[in-house]
C-alpha positions in Angstrom: -2.9 -17.4 11.2 -6.4 -18.4 12.3 -9.4 -19.1 10.1 -12.9 -17.9 10.7 -16.1 -18.6 8.8 -18.1 -15.9 7.2 -21.0 -16.7 9.5 -18.7 -16.3 12.5 -17.4 -13.0 11.1 -21.0 -11.7 10.8 -21.9 -12.8 14.3 -18.7 -11.8 16.2 -17.4 -8.8 14.1 -16.4 -6.6 17.1 -14.5 -9.5 18.8 -12.7 -10.5 15.7 -11.7 -7.0 14.8 -10.3 -6.6 18.4 -8.2 -9.7 17.7 -6.9 -8.2 14.5 -6.1 -4.9 16.3 -4.1 -6.9 18.8 -1.9 -8.2 15.9 -3.6 -11.4 14.8 -4.1 -12.3 11.2 -7.4 -14.0 10.3 -8.4 -15.8 7.1 -12.1 -15.7 6.3 -13.5 -18.9 4.7 -16.7 -19.6 2.9 -17.6 -23.2 2.2 -14.2 -24.2 3.4 -12.5 -22.0 0.8 -10.4 -18.9 1.8 -11.9 -15.7 0.4 -10.3 -12.9 2.4 -7.7 -12.0 4.9 -8.0 -9.7 7.9 -4.7 -8.2 9.1 -3.7 -5.2 11.2 -2.7 -2.1 9.3 0.7 -0.6 9.8 0.6 2.3 12.3 1.6 5.8 11.4 5.3 6.6 11.2 6.7 8.3 14.2 8.5 11.5 13.3 9.4 12.9 9.9 11.1 11.0 7.2 14.9 11.2 7.4 16.6 13.8 5.2 18.5 12.3 2.3 16.5 9.0 2.3 17.1 8.5 -1.5 20.6 10.0 -1.6 22.6 8.3 -4.4 19.5 6.6 -5.8 19.4 8.8 -8.9 21.3 11.7 -10.5 19.7 14.8 -12.0 21.3 15.2 -15.5 23.1 18.5 -16.2 20.6 19.3 -19.1 17.5 18.7 -16.9 16.1 22.2 -17.4 17.4 22.6 -21.0 14.8 23.4 -23.7 13.1 20.4 -25.3 14.0 19.5 -28.9 11.7 20.8 -31.6 10.3 17.3 -32.5 9.4 16.6 -28.9 7.7 20.1 -28.6 5.7 19.4 -31.7 4.4 16.1 -30.2 3.3 17.8 -27.0 1.6 20.5 -29.0 -0.1 18.0 -31.4 1.5 19.3 -34.5 
């Protein structure tokens, strides 16, 4: 990871952004103290997410769509 000064960032913005686009990470320093990091963003995923990605991660309970108890309904309705 390279470091660049805030002044250098202001003067050479396009060139530094090009370096980041190429995959380099840069730390911006002001007065010798790190204040920010520039890094490339992850690109868009190619293709759709796979079916069943979270299979087995949770189980829908049998009473999922059962009516709520009266005390819970009263709380929702502010009574």
